[in-house]
N, C-alpha and C positions, 0 to 999 in steps of 0.2 A: 496760618489758615484761622481764619474769621470763623470764632466760637460763637453762635446765637440762642438766646431761650427757645425752649419747646413746650408743649401743652404736653402734659401726661394723662395717662386714662384716670388718675384723679382729681385733676383740674376739672375734667370734662365731667364727671361725676357731681363734683362740687358744682359747678356753673347749672348741670341740668337740673337737680334738687333746686334751685334758689328761680329758675327759669319757671320751674313745676307750681312751686309755693307762690311765686307772682300771680298764675294763670289760675290756682287754685283761689288767693282771696278775692279774686277779681269774677270767680264763676264763669271763666272762659276757657276755651276747649279751643286749643291750637297745638300746631305742629311744632316741635323746636329740632332743629340741628345744629349742631357743633361741631367746627372743619377745623380742619390743620393749616397752619398756612400755605400748603399747596392745593388746598380745598378738597381734601378727602375726607368724608364722613367719620368722624369719631365714636359720636352719638346720634341716635335723631329718635325721639318717643313723639307717637301722635294718640292723645288724649280721645277716650271715649266720644263720640259726638260730632266729631273732628272730620269734614270732609277729605276723601280719601286725595283729593287734588294739591291737601295743603302742604303735605309732605315733601311734594316734590318742590314746588315754592317755597318752602324755608332752606330746602339745601341751594337751592339756589341762590337764596339773597345774603347765604352766610358764603358760598363760595364768589357772588360778588364783591362781597366787604372784604373777604381772605384775598383773595387774588388783585384786588387794586386798591386796597390797604385802608378805603373810606366807610364810611357807612351807605348801605343802598340808596339812600333818600337823597344823596349828593346827585345820583346820574338820571331819579326823579324829578329832583327840580332844576336840572338842568336841562333836560327836556322841554319843561313849561317856557326855559326863556333862549333857548333855540333850537324848534324843534327837529332841525339836521341833524341834532346831536343823536337823535333815537339809532343812527346806521353806527354807533358807535359799537367796539365788538367786545361788548360787555362777555364776561364770562359766564353772567345768570341772566336776573332778570333786574330792571330798573325800580321797584317798588320797595319803598321804606317797612322795614321793618328786620336787618341786618345790621351787625354791627361790628368794627374788626375788633380783634382783643388786642394789645400794646400792650408789652412788657419789657421794660427795662429798655422805650426807646423802639423794638421789634415787634413787628405785628408775627404775632404764633399763628393765628386762627383767625373763628369769627363763629358767631351767633346768627341761626337765622328764625326769624318765627312768620309764622303764618295764620290766620284763622279768624281771626277779629280784625276790627279796624287798624292799617297800617298804622297807624303811632300807639295802639294799643301794642299791635306787636313790638313795635321798638320800645316799650314799657317794660314789657316782657324780657327781653335782649338783655337791657339796660342793668336788670335784675342780674341776671349772668357776668356781664360786666364787671358789677360793684364786686361779686362775689369773688373774682379772681384775685381784686384787691391790685 
């Protein structure tokens, strides 16, 4: 039987702290979701002043990245190139701001962020990816 790494609660909290620090540094109010490789939510935080819908969008960005093992921006770009791709059954949304978490060559989950410009959402998610190491 094959063995693969898995995110721990400690990993999720470490990444969440890095994402929050990046958001606070830039004075951005966002929602941050960390999911495991199946797309199940491990941690979700919506900062004060962030719109309620951002929580749902952050989760869907993370789920898209975890289940496809690709940044959610991949799908945003794909739709621009081939509009018919919008019918592709992604598990979440096709907006930038979700990044897969890869450890030892395996996707172990993802981080999704929503609340500011999409490239800023991804900047925050990247802080969490970097914290995982």
